[in-house]
CHARMM-style PDB file with segment names, atoms N, HN, CA, C and O in Angstrom:
ATOM      1  N   MET     1     -26.289 -26.848  16.846  1.00  0.00      PROA
ATOM      2  CA  MET     1     -25.076 -26.349  16.247  1.00  0.00      PROA
ATOM      3  C   MET     1     -23.892 -26.895  17.038  1.00  0.00      PROA
ATOM      4  O   MET     1     -23.866 -26.851  18.268  1.00  0.00      PROA
ATOM      5  N   GLU     2     -22.917 -27.409  16.295  1.00  0.00      PROA
ATOM      6  HN  GLU     2     -22.939 -27.445  15.296  1.00  0.00      PROA
ATOM      7  CA  GLU     2     -21.736 -27.964  16.933  1.00  0.00      PROA
ATOM      8  C   GLU     2     -20.506 -27.162  16.530  1.00  0.00      PROA
ATOM      9  O   GLU     2     -20.472 -26.556  15.459  1.00  0.00      PROA
ATOM     10  N   ALA     3     -19.511 -27.162  17.382  1.00  0.00      PROA
ATOM     11  HN  ALA     3     -19.539 -27.654  18.252  1.00  0.00      PROA
ATOM     12  CA  ALA     3     -18.300 -26.391  17.132  1.00  0.00      PROA
ATOM     13  C   ALA     3     -17.577 -26.888  15.884  1.00  0.00      PROA
ATOM     14  O   ALA     3     -16.986 -26.086  15.160  1.00  0.00      PROA
ATOM     15  N   LYS     4     -17.612 -28.198  15.618  1.00  0.00      PROA
ATOM     16  HN  LYS     4     -18.092 -28.849  16.206  1.00  0.00      PROA
ATOM     17  CA  LYS     4     -16.911 -28.703  14.434  1.00  0.00      PROA
ATOM     18  C   LYS     4     -17.547 -28.179  13.150  1.00  0.00      PROA
ATOM     19  O   LYS     4     -16.857 -28.010  12.144  1.00  0.00      PROA
ATOM     20  N   ASP     5     -18.857 -27.920  13.172  1.00  0.00      PROA
ATOM     21  HN  ASP     5     -19.417 -28.058  13.989  1.00  0.00      PROA
ATOM     22  CA  ASP     5     -19.511 -27.320  12.009  1.00  0.00      PROA
ATOM     23  C   ASP     5     -19.081 -25.872  11.836  1.00  0.00      PROA
ATOM     24  O   ASP     5     -18.932 -25.391  10.713  1.00  0.00      PROA
ATOM     25  N   LEU     6     -18.884 -25.185  12.945  1.00  0.00      PROA
ATOM     26  HN  LEU     6     -19.005 -25.576  13.857  1.00  0.00      PROA
ATOM     27  CA  LEU     6     -18.509 -23.777  12.901  1.00  0.00      PROA
ATOM     28  C   LEU     6     -17.061 -23.591  12.446  1.00  0.00      PROA
ATOM     29  O   LEU     6     -16.728 -22.577  11.832  1.00  0.00      PROA
ATOM     30  N   ARG     7     -16.217 -24.548  12.739  1.00  0.00      PROA
ATOM     31  HN  ARG     7     -16.488 -25.371  13.238  1.00  0.00      PROA
ATOM     32  CA  ARG     7     -14.801 -24.412  12.385  1.00  0.00      PROA
ATOM     33  C   ARG     7     -14.586 -24.413  10.881  1.00  0.00      PROA
ATOM     34  O   ARG     7     -13.542 -23.963  10.410  1.00  0.00      PROA
ATOM     35  N   GLY     8     -15.548 -24.908  10.119  1.00  0.00      PROA
ATOM     36  HN  GLY     8     -16.396 -25.274  10.501  1.00  0.00      PROA
ATOM     37  CA  GLY     8     -15.444 -24.916   8.661  1.00  0.00      PROA
ATOM     38  C   GLY     8     -15.842 -23.597   8.026  1.00  0.00      PROA
ATOM     39  O   GLY     8     -15.718 -23.439   6.811  1.00  0.00      PROA
ATOM     40  N   LYS     9     -16.312 -22.655   8.814  1.00  0.00      PROA
ATOM     41  HN  LYS     9     -16.412 -22.784   9.800  1.00  0.00      PROA
ATOM     42  CA  LYS     9     -16.767 -21.372   8.283  1.00  0.00      PROA
ATOM     43  C   LYS     9     -15.677 -20.319   8.406  1.00  0.00      PROA
ATOM     44  O   LYS     9     -14.764 -20.438   9.223  1.00  0.00      PROA
ATOM     45  N   SER    10     -15.793 -19.283   7.576  1.00  0.00      PROA
ATOM     46  HN  SER    10     -16.535 -19.186   6.913  1.00  0.00      PROA
ATOM     47  CA  SER    10     -14.840 -18.179   7.639  1.00  0.00      PROA
ATOM     48  C   SER    10     -15.223 -17.235   8.774  1.00  0.00      PROA
ATOM     49  O   SER    10     -16.302 -17.349   9.356  1.00  0.00      PROA
ATOM     50  N   ALA    11     -14.328 -16.304   9.076  1.00  0.00      PROA
ATOM     51  HN  ALA    11     -13.452 -16.211   8.603  1.00  0.00      PROA
ATOM     52  CA  ALA    11     -14.577 -15.345  10.154  1.00  0.00      PROA
ATOM     53  C   ALA    11     -15.775 -14.457   9.816  1.00  0.00      PROA
ATOM     54  O   ALA    11     -16.552 -14.099  10.701  1.00  0.00      PROA
ATOM     55  N   GLU    12     -15.925 -14.104   8.545  1.00  0.00      PROA
ATOM     56  HN  GLU    12     -15.294 -14.395   7.825  1.00  0.00      PROA
ATOM     57  CA  GLU    12     -17.057 -13.269   8.133  1.00  0.00      PROA
ATOM     58  C   GLU    12     -18.383 -14.005   8.325  1.00  0.00      PROA
ATOM     59  O   GLU    12     -19.362 -13.426   8.797  1.00  0.00      PROA
ATOM     60  N   GLU    13     -18.403 -15.285   7.955  1.00  0.00      PROA
ATOM     61  HN  GLU    13     -17.608 -15.755   7.572  1.00  0.00      PROA
ATOM     62  CA  GLU    13     -19.619 -16.087   8.146  1.00  0.00      PROA
ATOM     63  C   GLU    13     -19.937 -16.244   9.632  1.00  0.00      PROA
ATOM     64  O   GLU    13     -21.102 -16.221  10.028  1.00  0.00      PROA
ATOM     65  N   LEU    14     -18.908 -16.402  10.442  1.00  0.00      PROA
ATOM     66  HN  LEU    14     -17.962 -16.421  10.121  1.00  0.00      PROA
ATOM     67  CA  LEU    14     -19.120 -16.540  11.883  1.00  0.00      PROA
ATOM     68  C   LEU    14     -19.664 -15.248  12.487  1.00  0.00      PROA
ATOM     69  O   LEU    14     -20.514 -15.284  13.377  1.00  0.00      PROA
ATOM     70  N   ASN    15     -19.176 -14.111  12.004  1.00  0.00      PROA
ATOM     71  HN  ASN    15     -18.485 -14.082  11.281  1.00  0.00      PROA
ATOM     72  CA  ASN    15     -19.693 -12.836  12.501  1.00  0.00      PROA
ATOM     73  C   ASN    15     -21.161 -12.655  12.119  1.00  0.00      PROA
ATOM     74  O   ASN    15     -21.945 -12.130  12.909  1.00  0.00      PROA
ATOM     75  N   GLU    16     -21.539 -13.085  10.917  1.00  0.00      PROA
ATOM     76  HN  GLU    16     -20.903 -13.511  10.274  1.00  0.00      PROA
ATOM     77  CA  GLU    16     -22.939 -13.024  10.501  1.00  0.00      PROA
ATOM     78  C   GLU    16     -23.797 -13.937  11.368  1.00  0.00      PROA
ATOM     79  O   GLU    16     -24.907 -13.574  11.756  1.00  0.00      PROA
ATOM     80  N   GLU    17     -23.277 -15.123  11.668  1.00  0.00      PROA
ATOM     81  HN  GLU    17     -22.375 -15.419  11.353  1.00  0.00      PROA
ATOM     82  CA  GLU    17     -23.989 -16.074  12.530  1.00  0.00      PROA
ATOM     83  C   GLU    17     -24.162 -15.494  13.933  1.00  0.00      PROA
ATOM     84  O   GLU    17     -25.221 -15.637  14.544  1.00  0.00      PROA
ATOM     85  N   LEU    18     -23.120 -14.843  14.435  1.00  0.00      PROA
ATOM     86  HN  LEU    18     -22.260 -14.727  13.938  1.00  0.00      PROA
ATOM     87  CA  LEU    18     -23.176 -14.233  15.755  1.00  0.00      PROA
ATOM     88  C   LEU    18     -24.227 -13.130  15.797  1.00  0.00      PROA
ATOM     89  O   LEU    18     -24.979 -13.024  16.765  1.00  0.00      PROA
ATOM     90  N   LEU    19     -24.281 -12.315  14.761  1.00  0.00      PROA
ATOM     91  HN  LEU    19     -23.670 -12.401  13.973  1.00  0.00      PROA
ATOM     92  CA  LEU    19     -25.273 -11.249  14.692  1.00  0.00      PROA
ATOM     93  C   LEU    19     -26.692 -11.825  14.678  1.00  0.00      PROA
ATOM     94  O   LEU    19     -27.581 -11.312  15.358  1.00  0.00      PROA
ATOM     95  N   ALA    20     -26.899 -12.885  13.907  1.00  0.00      PROA
ATOM     96  HN  ALA    20     -26.177 -13.303  13.354  1.00  0.00      PROA
ATOM     97  CA  ALA    20     -28.220 -13.515  13.853  1.00  0.00      PROA
ATOM     98  C   ALA    20     -28.614 -14.094  15.209  1.00  0.00      PROA
ATOM     99  O   ALA    20     -29.769 -13.994  15.623  1.00  0.00      PROA
ATOM    100  N   LEU    21     -27.653 -14.696  15.892  1.00  0.00      PROA
ATOM    101  HN  LEU    21     -26.715 -14.777  15.556  1.00  0.00      PROA
ATOM    102  CA  LEU    21     -27.932 -15.267  17.211  1.00  0.00      PROA
ATOM    103  C   LEU    21     -28.236 -14.185  18.239  1.00  0.00      PROA
ATOM    104  O   LEU    21     -29.097 -14.368  19.098  1.00  0.00      PROA
ATOM    105  N   ARG    22     -27.532 -13.056  18.155  1.00  0.00      PROA
ATOM    106  HN  ARG    22     -26.832 -12.907  17.456  1.00  0.00      PROA
ATOM    107  CA  ARG    22     -27.812 -11.947  19.079  1.00  0.00      PROA
ATOM    108  C   ARG    22     -29.220 -11.395  18.851  1.00  0.00      PROA
ATOM    109  O   ARG    22     -29.918 -11.049  19.805  1.00  0.00      PROA
ATOM    110  N   ARG    23     -29.630 -11.315  17.591  1.00  0.00      PROA
ATOM    111  HN  ARG    23     -29.063 -11.596  16.816  1.00  0.00      PROA
ATOM    112  CA  ARG    23     -30.989 -10.854  17.291  1.00  0.00      PROA
ATOM    113  C   ARG    23     -32.026 -11.833  17.839  1.00  0.00      PROA
ATOM    114  O   ARG    23     -33.041 -11.436  18.411  1.00  0.00      PROA
ATOM    115  N   GLU    24     -31.742 -13.122  17.647  1.00  0.00      PROA
ATOM    116  HN  GLU    24     -30.918 -13.444  17.183  1.00  0.00      PROA
ATOM    117  CA  GLU    24     -32.654 -14.140  18.176  1.00  0.00      PROA
ATOM    118  C   GLU    24     -32.725 -14.070  19.696  1.00  0.00      PROA
ATOM    119  O   GLU    24     -33.800 -14.226  20.276  1.00  0.00      PROA
ATOM    120  N   GLN    25     -31.591 -13.837  20.340  1.00  0.00      PROA
ATOM    121  HN  GLN    25     -30.718 -13.711  19.869  1.00  0.00      PROA
ATOM    122  CA  GLN    25     -31.556 -13.714  21.796  1.00  0.00      PROA
ATOM    123  C   GLN    25     -32.399 -12.520  22.248  1.00  0.00      PROA
ATOM    124  O   GLN    25     -33.149 -12.615  23.220  1.00  0.00      PROA
ATOM    125  N   PHE    26     -32.274 -11.402  21.541  1.00  0.00      PROA
ATOM    126  HN  PHE    26     -31.665 -11.324  20.751  1.00  0.00      PROA
ATOM    127  CA  PHE    26     -33.060 -10.222  21.875  1.00  0.00      PROA
ATOM    128  C   PHE    26     -34.549 -10.507  21.729  1.00  0.00      PROA
ATOM    129  O   PHE    26     -35.342 -10.154  22.602  1.00  0.00      PROA
ATOM    130  N   ASN    27     -34.931 -11.148  20.618  1.00  0.00      PROA
ATOM    131  HN  ASN    27     -34.287 -11.434  19.908  1.00  0.00      PROA
ATOM    132  CA  ASN    27     -36.342 -11.461  20.403  1.00  0.00      PROA
ATOM    133  C   ASN    27     -36.887 -12.396  21.477  1.00  0.00      PROA
ATOM    134  O   ASN    27     -38.019 -12.228  21.930  1.00  0.00      PROA
ATOM    135  N   LEU    28     -36.093 -13.373  21.883  1.00  0.00      PROA
ATOM    136  HN  LEU    28     -35.174 -13.509  21.514  1.00  0.00      PROA
ATOM    137  CA  LEU    28     -36.528 -14.282  22.940  1.00  0.00      PROA
ATOM    138  C   LEU    28     -36.672 -13.551  24.271  1.00  0.00      PROA
ATOM    139  O   LEU    28     -37.583 -13.826  25.051  1.00  0.00      PROA
ATOM    140  N   ARG    29     -35.761 -12.619  24.515  1.00  0.00      PROA
ATOM    141  HN  ARG    29     -35.020 -12.395  23.882  1.00  0.00      PROA
ATOM    142  CA  ARG    29     -35.834 -11.842  25.750  1.00  0.00      PROA
ATOM    143  C   ARG    29     -37.097 -10.984  25.776  1.00  0.00      PROA
ATOM    144  O   ARG    29     -37.728 -10.837  26.822  1.00  0.00      PROA
ATOM    145  N   MET    30     -37.461 -10.425  24.636  1.00  0.00      PROA
ATOM    146  HN  MET    30     -36.948 -10.545  23.786  1.00  0.00      PROA
ATOM    147  CA  MET    30     -38.679  -9.613  24.553  1.00  0.00      PROA
ATOM    148  C   MET    30     -39.928 -10.484  24.712  1.00  0.00      PROA
ATOM    149  O   MET    30     -40.899 -10.078  25.352  1.00  0.00      PROA
ATOM    150  N   GLN    31     -39.895 -11.676  24.128  1.00  0.00      PROA
ATOM    151  HN  GLN    31     -39.107 -12.006  23.609  1.00  0.00      PROA
ATOM    152  CA  GLN    31     -41.021 -12.595  24.278  1.00  0.00      PROA
ATOM    153  C   GLN    31     -41.195 -13.004  25.733  1.00  0.00      PROA
ATOM    154  O   GLN    31     -42.317 -13.119  26.225  1.00  0.00      PROA
ATOM    155  N   LYS    32     -40.086 -13.221  26.410  1.00  0.00      PROA
ATOM    156  HN  LYS    32     -39.175 -13.129  26.010  1.00  0.00      PROA
ATOM    157  CA  LYS    32     -40.155 -13.602  27.824  1.00  0.00      PROA
ATOM    158  C   LYS    32     -40.738 -12.463  28.653  1.00  0.00      PROA
ATOM    159  O   LYS    32     -41.541 -12.693  29.557  1.00  0.00      PROA
ATOM    160  N   ALA    33     -40.336 -11.243  28.343  1.00  0.00      PROA
ATOM    161  HN  ALA    33     -39.684 -11.056  27.608  1.00  0.00      PROA
ATOM    162  CA  ALA    33     -40.808 -10.094  29.107  1.00  0.00      PROA
ATOM    163  C   ALA    33     -42.302  -9.855  28.910  1.00  0.00      PROA
ATOM    164  O   ALA    33     -42.986  -9.398  29.827  1.00  0.00      PROA
ATOM    165  N   THR    34     -42.810 -10.162  27.718  1.00  0.00      PROA
ATOM    166  HN  THR    34     -42.255 -10.533  26.973  1.00  0.00      PROA
ATOM    167  CA  THR    34     -44.237  -9.943  27.447  1.00  0.00      PROA
ATOM    168  C   THR    34     -45.082 -11.173  27.752  1.00  0.00      PROA
ATOM    169  O   THR    34     -46.305 -11.138  27.617  1.00  0.00      PROA
ATOM    170  N   GLY    35     -44.431 -12.262  28.165  1.00  0.00      PROA
ATOM    171  HN  GLY    35     -43.438 -12.290  28.275  1.00  0.00      PROA
ATOM    172  CA  GLY    35     -45.169 -13.465  28.520  1.00  0.00      PROA
ATOM    173  C   GLY    35     -45.536 -14.338  27.344  1.00  0.00      PROA
ATOM    174  O   GLY    35     -46.372 -15.230  27.482  1.00  0.00      PROA
ATOM    175  N   GLU    36     -44.934 -14.106  26.189  1.00  0.00      PROA
ATOM    176  HN  GLU    36     -44.254 -13.381  26.077  1.00  0.00      PROA
ATOM    177  CA  GLU    36     -45.251 -14.871  24.984  1.00  0.00      PROA
ATOM    178  C   GLU    36     -44.352 -16.082  24.775  1.00  0.00      PROA
ATOM    179  O   GLU    36     -44.641 -16.920  23.921  1.00  0.00      PROA
ATOM    180  N   LEU    37     -43.279 -16.190  25.530  1.00  0.00      PROA
ATOM    181  HN  LEU    37     -43.044 -15.509  26.224  1.00  0.00      PROA
ATOM    182  CA  LEU    37     -42.304 -17.260  25.325  1.00  0.00      PROA
ATOM    183  C   LEU    37     -42.870 -18.582  25.828  1.00  0.00      PROA
ATOM    184  O   LEU    37     -43.114 -18.752  27.022  1.00  0.00      PROA
ATOM    185  N   ALA    38     -43.076 -19.515  24.901  1.00  0.00      PROA
ATOM    186  HN  ALA    38     -42.878 -19.377  23.931  1.00  0.00      PROA
ATOM    187  CA  ALA    38     -43.649 -20.800  25.259  1.00  0.00      PROA
ATOM    188  C   ALA    38     -42.559 -21.838  25.537  1.00  0.00      PROA
ATOM    189  O   ALA    38     -42.761 -22.753  26.335  1.00  0.00      PROA
ATOM    190  N   GLN    39     -41.411 -21.695  24.883  1.00  0.00      PROA
ATOM    191  HN  GLN    39     -41.246 -20.951  24.235  1.00  0.00      PROA
ATOM    192  CA  GLN    39     -40.341 -22.679  25.028  1.00  0.00      PROA
ATOM    193  C   GLN    39     -39.159 -22.028  25.745  1.00  0.00      PROA
ATOM    194  O   GLN    39     -38.324 -21.374  25.121  1.00  0.00      PROA
ATOM    195  N   ASN    40     -39.104 -22.215  27.045  1.00  0.00      PROA
ATOM    196  HN  ASN    40     -39.782 -22.747  27.551  1.00  0.00      PROA
ATOM    197  CA  ASN    40     -38.089 -21.568  27.866  1.00  0.00      PROA
ATOM    198  C   ASN    40     -36.673 -22.049  27.565  1.00  0.00      PROA
ATOM    199  O   ASN    40     -35.708 -21.323  27.807  1.00  0.00      PROA
ATOM    200  N   HSD    41     -36.543 -23.252  27.047  1.00  0.00      PROA
ATOM    201  HN  HSD    41     -37.326 -23.842  26.851  1.00  0.00      PROA
ATOM    202  CA  HSD    41     -35.217 -23.804  26.792  1.00  0.00      PROA
ATOM    203  C   HSD    41     -34.516 -23.128  25.615  1.00  0.00      PROA
ATOM    204  O   HSD    41     -33.298 -23.252  25.485  1.00  0.00      PROA
ATOM    205  N   GLU    42     -35.230 -22.433  24.773  1.00  0.00      PROA
ATOM    206  HN  GLU    42     -36.219 -22.332  24.878  1.00  0.00      PROA
ATOM    207  CA  GLU    42     -34.638 -21.786  23.605  1.00  0.00      PROA
ATOM    208  C   GLU    42     -33.622 -20.719  24.006  1.00  0.00      PROA
ATOM    209  O   GLU    42     -32.603 -20.558  23.335  1.00  0.00      PROA
ATOM    210  N   HSD    43     -33.882 -20.000  25.072  1.00  0.00      PROA
ATOM    211  HN  HSD    43     -34.710 -20.130  25.616  1.00  0.00      PROA
ATOM    212  CA  HSD    43     -32.968 -18.945  25.506  1.00  0.00      PROA
ATOM    213  C   HSD    43     -31.617 -19.527  25.890  1.00  0.00      PROA
ATOM    214  O   HSD    43     -30.577 -18.957  25.560  1.00  0.00      PROA
ATOM    215  N   ARG    44     -31.626 -20.642  26.574  1.00  0.00      PROA
ATOM    216  HN  ARG    44     -32.471 -21.105  26.843  1.00  0.00      PROA
ATOM    217  CA  ARG    44     -30.376 -21.294  26.969  1.00  0.00      PROA
ATOM    218  C   ARG    44     -29.614 -21.798  25.746  1.00  0.00      PROA
ATOM    219  O   ARG    44     -28.390 -21.681  25.683  1.00  0.00      PROA
ATOM    220  N   ARG    45     -30.340 -22.363  24.769  1.00  0.00      PROA
ATOM    221  HN  ARG    45     -31.334 -22.459  24.820  1.00  0.00      PROA
ATOM    222  CA  ARG    45     -29.712 -22.872  23.552  1.00  0.00      PROA
ATOM    223  C   ARG    45     -29.005 -21.744  22.799  1.00  0.00      PROA
ATOM    224  O   ARG    45     -27.882 -21.917  22.325  1.00  0.00      PROA
ATOM    225  N   VAL    46     -29.664 -20.597  22.693  1.00  0.00      PROA
ATOM    226  HN  VAL    46     -30.576 -20.457  23.079  1.00  0.00      PROA
ATOM    227  CA  VAL    46     -29.082 -19.466  21.967  1.00  0.00      PROA
ATOM    228  C   VAL    46     -27.839 -18.949  22.689  1.00  0.00      PROA
ATOM    229  O   VAL    46     -26.837 -18.628  22.050  1.00  0.00      PROA
ATOM    230  N   ARG    47     -27.903 -18.870  24.015  1.00  0.00      PROA
ATOM    231  HN  ARG    47     -28.717 -19.131  24.534  1.00  0.00      PROA
ATOM    232  CA  ARG    47     -26.731 -18.421  24.772  1.00  0.00      PROA
ATOM    233  C   ARG    47     -25.538 -19.331  24.533  1.00  0.00      PROA
ATOM    234  O   ARG    47     -24.418 -18.852  24.354  1.00  0.00      PROA
ATOM    235  N   LYS    48     -25.765 -20.631  24.530  1.00  0.00      PROA
ATOM    236  HN  LYS    48     -26.674 -21.020  24.676  1.00  0.00      PROA
ATOM    237  CA  LYS    48     -24.681 -21.583  24.319  1.00  0.00      PROA
ATOM    238  C   LYS    48     -24.145 -21.513  22.885  1.00  0.00      PROA
ATOM    239  O   LYS    48     -22.941 -21.647  22.664  1.00  0.00      PROA
ATOM    240  N   ASP    49     -25.036 -21.304  21.917  1.00  0.00      PROA
ATOM    241  HN  ASP    49     -26.014 -21.195  22.096  1.00  0.00      PROA
ATOM    242  CA  ASP    49     -24.600 -21.159  20.532  1.00  0.00      PROA
ATOM    243  C   ASP    49     -23.746 -19.904  20.361  1.00  0.00      PROA
ATOM    244  O   ASP    49     -22.756 -19.924  19.630  1.00  0.00      PROA
ATOM    245  N   ILE    50     -24.122 -18.818  21.026  1.00  0.00      PROA
ATOM    246  HN  ILE    50     -24.927 -18.802  21.619  1.00  0.00      PROA
ATOM    247  CA  ILE    50     -23.318 -17.592  20.976  1.00  0.00      PROA
ATOM    248  C   ILE    50     -21.927 -17.868  21.542  1.00  0.00      PROA
ATOM    249  O   ILE    50     -20.929 -17.425  20.974  1.00  0.00      PROA
ATOM    250  N   ALA    51     -21.858 -18.582  22.634  1.00  0.00      PROA
ATOM    251  HN  ALA    51     -22.669 -18.942  23.094  1.00  0.00      PROA
ATOM    252  CA  ALA    51     -20.566 -18.908  23.246  1.00  0.00      PROA
ATOM    253  C   ALA    51     -19.723 -19.768  22.304  1.00  0.00      PROA
ATOM    254  O   ALA    51     -18.510 -19.579  22.214  1.00  0.00      PROA
ATOM    255  N   ARG    52     -20.352 -20.705  21.608  1.00  0.00      PROA
ATOM    256  HN  ARG    52     -21.338 -20.859  21.681  1.00  0.00      PROA
ATOM    257  CA  ARG    52     -19.616 -21.550  20.664  1.00  0.00      PROA
ATOM    258  C   ARG    52     -19.028 -20.717  19.526  1.00  0.00      PROA
ATOM    259  O   ARG    52     -17.864 -20.883  19.161  1.00  0.00      PROA
ATOM    260  N   VAL    53     -19.835 -19.829  18.975  1.00  0.00      PROA
ATOM    261  HN  VAL    53     -20.781 -19.694  19.271  1.00  0.00      PROA
ATOM    262  CA  VAL    53     -19.371 -18.994  17.869  1.00  0.00      PROA
ATOM    263  C   VAL    53     -18.218 -18.100  18.324  1.00  0.00      PROA
ATOM    264  O   VAL    53     -17.226 -17.949  17.611  1.00  0.00      PROA
ATOM    265  N   LYS    54     -18.349 -17.512  19.503  1.00  0.00      PROA
ATOM    266  HN  LYS    54     -19.154 -17.634  20.083  1.00  0.00      PROA
ATOM    267  CA  LYS    54     -17.290 -16.640  20.010  1.00  0.00      PROA
ATOM    268  C   LYS    54     -16.014 -17.422  20.286  1.00  0.00      PROA
ATOM    269  O   LYS    54     -14.917 -16.897  20.093  1.00  0.00      PROA
ATOM    270  N   THR    55     -16.136 -18.659  20.733  1.00  0.00      PROA
ATOM    271  HN  THR    55     -17.027 -19.085  20.891  1.00  0.00      PROA
ATOM    272  CA  THR    55     -14.968 -19.500  20.983  1.00  0.00      PROA
ATOM    273  C   THR    55     -14.232 -19.791  19.684  1.00  0.00      PROA
ATOM    274  O   THR    55     -13.005 -19.700  19.633  1.00  0.00      PROA
ATOM    275  N   VAL    56     -14.965 -20.139  18.640  1.00  0.00      PROA
ATOM    276  HN  VAL    56     -15.962 -20.212  18.681  1.00  0.00      PROA
ATOM    277  CA  VAL    56     -14.331 -20.444  17.356  1.00  0.00      PROA
ATOM    278  C   VAL    56     -13.701 -19.183  16.768  1.00  0.00      PROA
ATOM    279  O   VAL    56     -12.615 -19.252  16.194  1.00  0.00      PROA
ATOM    280  N   LEU    57     -14.363 -18.034  16.901  1.00  0.00      PROA
ATOM    281  HN  LEU    57     -15.246 -17.978  17.368  1.00  0.00      PROA
ATOM    282  CA  LEU    57     -13.772 -16.773  16.431  1.00  0.00      PROA
ATOM    283  C   LEU    57     -12.466 -16.480  17.159  1.00  0.00      PROA
ATOM    284  O   LEU    57     -11.495 -16.031  16.550  1.00  0.00      PROA
ATOM    285  N   ASN    58     -12.446 -16.735  18.457  1.00  0.00      PROA
ATOM    286  HN  ASN    58     -13.235 -17.100  18.952  1.00  0.00      PROA
ATOM    287  CA  ASN    58     -11.233 -16.533  19.244  1.00  0.00      PROA
ATOM    288  C   ASN    58     -10.121 -17.480  18.781  1.00  0.00      PROA
ATOM    289  O   ASN    58      -8.960 -17.079  18.697  1.00  0.00      PROA
ATOM    290  N   GLU    59     -10.473 -18.729  18.483  1.00  0.00      PROA
ATOM    291  HN  GLU    59     -11.416 -19.054  18.552  1.00  0.00      PROA
ATOM    292  CA  GLU    59      -9.484 -19.682  17.984  1.00  0.00      PROA
ATOM    293  C   GLU    59      -8.900 -19.218  16.649  1.00  0.00      PROA
ATOM    294  O   GLU    59      -7.696 -19.326  16.415  1.00  0.00      PROA
ATOM    295  N   LEU    60      -9.772 -18.698  15.775  1.00  0.00      PROA
ATOM    296  HN  LEU    60     -10.750 -18.610  15.965  1.00  0.00      PROA
ATOM    297  CA  LEU    60      -9.297 -18.206  14.484  1.00  0.00      PROA
ATOM    298  C   LEU    60      -8.369 -17.007  14.668  1.00  0.00      PROA
ATOM    299  O   LEU    60      -7.356 -16.887  13.979  1.00  0.00      PROA
ATOM    300  N   GLY    61      -8.714 -16.138  15.584  1.00  0.00      PROA
ATOM    301  HN  GLY    61      -9.537 -16.235  16.143  1.00  0.00      PROA
ATOM    302  CA  GLY    61      -7.884 -14.978  15.856  1.00  0.00      PROA
ATOM    303  C   GLY    61      -6.522 -15.355  16.402  1.00  0.00      PROA
ATOM    304  O   GLY    61      -5.507 -14.771  16.021  1.00  0.00      PROA
ATOM    305  N   ARG    62      -6.504 -16.315  17.278  1.00  0.00      PROA
ATOM    306  HN  ARG    62      -7.328 -16.789  17.587  1.00  0.00      PROA
ATOM    307  CA  ARG    62      -5.224 -16.766  17.845  1.00  0.00      PROA
ATOM    308  C   ARG    62      -4.368 -17.442  16.771  1.00  0.00      PROA
ATOM    309  O   ARG    62      -3.153 -17.247  16.725  1.00  0.00      PROA
ATOM    310  N   ALA    63      -5.011 -18.240  15.908  1.00  0.00      PROA
ATOM    311  HN  ALA    63      -5.997 -18.399  15.946  1.00  0.00      PROA
ATOM    312  CA  ALA    63      -4.266 -18.926  14.857  1.00  0.00      PROA
ATOM    313  C   ALA    63      -3.675 -17.915  13.875  1.00  0.00      PROA
ATOM    314  O   ALA    63      -2.561 -18.104  13.387  1.00  0.00      PROA
ATOM    315  N   ALA    64      -4.415 -16.844  13.584  1.00  0.00      PROA
ATOM    316  HN  ALA    64      -5.320 -16.691  13.980  1.00  0.00      PROA
ATOM    317  CA  ALA    64      -3.915 -15.806  12.685  1.00  0.00      PROA
ATOM    318  C   ALA    64      -2.752 -15.055  13.335  1.00  0.00      PROA
ATOM    319  O   ALA    64      -1.805 -14.664  12.653  1.00  0.00      PROA
ATOM    320  N   GLY    65      -2.824 -14.858  14.634  1.00  0.00      PROA
ATOM    321  HN  GLY    65      -3.593 -15.176  15.188  1.00  0.00      PROA
ATOM    322  CA  GLY    65      -1.765 -14.161  15.354  1.00  0.00      PROA
ATOM    323  C   GLY    65      -0.488 -14.980  15.432  1.00  0.00      PROA
ATOM    324  O   GLY    65       0.607 -14.421  15.390  1.00  0.00      PROA
ATOM    325  N   GLU    66      -0.610 -16.276  15.544  1.00  0.00      PROA
ATOM    326  HN  GLU    66      -1.500 -16.730  15.579  1.00  0.00      PROA
ATOM    327  CA  GLU    66       0.552 -17.149  15.640  1.00  0.00      PROA
ATOM    328  C   GLU    66       1.255 -17.296  14.304  1.00  0.00      PROA
ATOM    329  O   GLU    66       2.469 -17.492  14.266  1.00  0.00      PROA
ATOM    330  N   SER    67       0.513 -17.204  13.205  1.00  0.00      PROA
ATOM    331  HN  SER    67      -0.473 -17.045  13.236  1.00  0.00      PROA
ATOM    332  CA  SER    67       1.103 -17.415  11.893  1.00  0.00      PROA
ATOM    333  C   SER    67       1.888 -16.206  11.395  1.00  0.00      PROA
ATOM    334  O   SER    67       2.600 -16.302  10.395  1.00  0.00      PROA
ATOM    335  N   LYS    68       1.769 -15.083  12.074  1.00  0.00      PROA
ATOM    336  HN  LYS    68       1.191 -15.005  12.886  1.00  0.00      PROA
ATOM    337  CA  LYS    68       2.487 -13.869  11.632  1.00  0.00      PROA
ATOM    338  C   LYS    68       3.944 -13.929  11.975  1.00  0.00      PROA
ATOM    339  OT1 LYS    68       4.688 -12.995  11.676  1.00  0.00      PROA
TER     340      LYS     68
END
């Protein structure tokens, strides 16, 4: 997932994406705790994707605040 792809989405779509990523992060954390996680790099990828989504949401919020 790249930030330029996220910038084309609305705030509602980004919030849905963020919720899905948080659920995936939780599931990966549970898999790690039970010893089922085979691909350790997935947790890092999800964390970075969450940060990207939150960054774009923040940019949208700032742009909305400036236009008022």
